[in-house]
N, C-alpha and C positions, 0 to 999 in steps of 0.2 A: 352425273357424278354419283358416288355412293353416299347414301344417307343412312344414319344409324337409328336404331329403335331400341327401346328398353326391354322389349319382349321378342322372343323368337317368332319368325314368320316363315314357316316351311313353304318352299316352293317359290319364294320371291327372288332367290339368288340363282343365277345360272353360272356355268363353269367358267365363262370368260370374265365375269365381273365379281365373283365371290371374294377373291383375294383383296381387291380394292375396297370392297364394302367392309370386310373384316378389319382391314387396317384402319379405316375411318372410324369404325366403332371403337376399336382399341384406343385410338388417339383421344376419343371423347370419354373414355373410361366407362363404356357401356358394355353390356353382355352380348348383344347380338346386333345384326345389321340386316338391312334390306336394300336391294338395288333399286334406284329410282333415276329415270332419265330426266335431265335438265338441259335445255338448249344452251350450249356454250359457244360464245362468239369470240372470246379472247383466247388465242392459242399459245400464250406465254406459258412455258413449262412451269414457271415458279409462281403462277397465280391463276386461279380459275375465275372467270367472270361470267355472270349470267346476263345475257342481253346487253352486253357492254358495260355492266355495272359490277362493282365488287363492294361489299361482300354478298354472300348468299344469305337469303332469309330461310331459316329452317326451324320449325316448331318454336317460334317466338325468339329465337336466337339469331344473332348476326355472326356469320362465320367467314373467315378468310382461310382458304385451304392452299397449302403449298405442297406440291408433289415433286418427287424425284424419280427419274427413270429406274425401273426395276431391272436388275441384271438378267439378261436373257429374256426379257418380257416382250410381248407382242404389241399389236396395235391397240389403240383405245386405252381405257383406264386400267385394263388388266396388265398393261406394260409399265404402270407407274406404281409407286408406293407413297403413302402419306408421309411427308417429312414433318409437317407442322399444321395444327389446326388452331387458329387464334379466335377465341370468343371475344367479340367486341362489346363495349358497353351499349346498353339499350338506348334507342333514340328518344329523347324527351319530346313532349308535345311542342309544336311550334309556338314561339313566343310572339305576342302582339307587338307591333312597332307603333309607338305613339309619340315619337320625337322626330325632329327633322335631321339631327346630327346622329346618324346611325353608325355604330361601331361594333365589330365582332373581332375579338382577339383570336390568335391562332389556337390558344388553349381552349377557348370556348368552342371553336369549331371542332377540335379533336374530341371534346367531351360529348359532342352531338353526333359522333361517328363520321365526321367529314374530314377531308385532308386538312392538315394543320396550316391553314392559310388565313391570314387576317384581312378584314375588309373594313373600310370606312367610306361613307359618302354623305352628302348633304342634300336633302330633298326640299329645302326651303323654297317656297313659292310654287311648288308643283302640286301641292294638295295630296300627295301620295301617302298611302298607309298600307298596312298589310302585316306580314309575319316574317320572323327570322328563325333560322336554325330548325327548319322542318326536315322531313325525310328526304335526304339527297340534295337539299338546297340550302343555301345560305340566306337568301332573301327572296321574297315574292311580294311585290308591291303593285298597287294599281292606283289610278287617279280618281278624282271625284266624278260623280255622274256627269254625263254630257258627251261621252265619246271614249273609245278605247285609249288607254294610256297605261302600259304595263312594263314592269322591269322585273326580271328574274335573274338570279345568279345561282347556278347549280354546280354540282361536282362534275368533273370530266377528267380526261387525260390528254396529253399534248396531241396524241394522234387520233382522238375519238372521232367516230363518224357522227355527223350532226344528227342523223336520225336516231342515234342511240342516246343522245344527251339532251336534246330539246324536249321540253314537256309535251307529252302526246296531245293534250288538249289545245296546245298552242299551234301545233303543226297540222293536225287533222289529216286530210288526204291531199294537202297542197304539195306541189313539186318545188324542191329547193333549187336555187340558182347560186352556186358557189362563186365567191370572189375573194379579193384581198382588200382589207381596209387598214388605214393607219389609225391606231387607237392606243392611248397611253404611251405615246412616244415610240411605237414600234409597229411594223407591218404584222397583221394578224390574219389567220384563216377566218373566213366569214361565210355566211349563207343567208340569202334573202328569200322571202316568200310572201304571198298575199292570201288571205282567206277571209271568210265572212261576207255578208251581203248588207247593202243599205247602210244604216247607221253603225252597224257592227263590222263593216269592212275594215280590215286591219292590215297595215304594212308592217312586216316583221324583219328583224335582223338578229342573227345569232353570231357571236364572236367567241373563238377559243382564246382564252387568256392564259399564257404559259410563260415560264421563265425564258429568257433569251437563249440560254444554253440547254433547254429542256430536251431530254431524250423522249422517244415516242411514248413510253409508258409512264413518264413522270406525271404526278398530279397536276391538274390544271383546273381552270374554271370555265364555265360557259355562261356568257352574258347574253340574255335575250331581251330585246326591246320591241314593243309593239305599240303602234300609234294609229289613230284613226286616219284613214286616207281613202279618197274616192278614185284616185288615179289608177292606171293600169301598169305603170312601171314597176318592175320587180327588181329593186336595188336597195342595198343597205343604207345608202345615203338618205332615203326618205325617212327612215326611222331614226337614225343616229343624228340627223341634222334638225329634227323637229324641235322647235323652240321651247316646247314644254319639257322635253327630256334631256336636251343637250347640256344644260348646266349641271344636271344631276350626274350625268356620265363624266363630265369634265372634273367633277369633285372626287371621283372614285380613286381610292388609294389601296394598294395591296401590300401585305407584308408576309414573310414566311417562305417565299419562293427560294 
């Protein structure tokens, strides 16, 4: 994508991308621009996404960039013009969770730079604690010492690839086994994997939670659950049916879809 700078950088622009960079700088109200390559995995013309996520991080700002085809334009960014650049509010520091009845309103989620979806759940009896409203995630909880017990709810889209929305430190180099599960009264796309050794061996399941009528690019959530397990089976049932986490998942309610 094109990134803007407050000072001129001779030699940074080439003929194929200078127009797009200049448009981007103008949209931000800056004097000059430099071209910078960013890996783009989302091909939606109306939104650019970096590694499956939106918005972009640039010089301490969060930006959502909308492009329109340039008349007579060619391939790549030189064929597009900037339609809108939205500067989003900064993400606050994650908040500690010290209660068992956890609630996040849609407005609270939006203020943290997340899709406007509300969440509530009850962790009573699980001993879980952690944080809420961190970068890219609604909740990140873990259980008391004694074995893996993890629950994370992050941002996603209805069509997200699991490798793009699962926390990297949860996935590691494990291979995903995709399946379908019944959760919150509907069939859901899911993926299972196992990683870790000995007492840290963990059976994982990630589930995409989207509205029943969601289109591919509509906002959704990814629910990740990890539990200690020494078996070899790679299936979501192991994590979702674990007695320590099952009541917590059963209490989950969503609003704002």
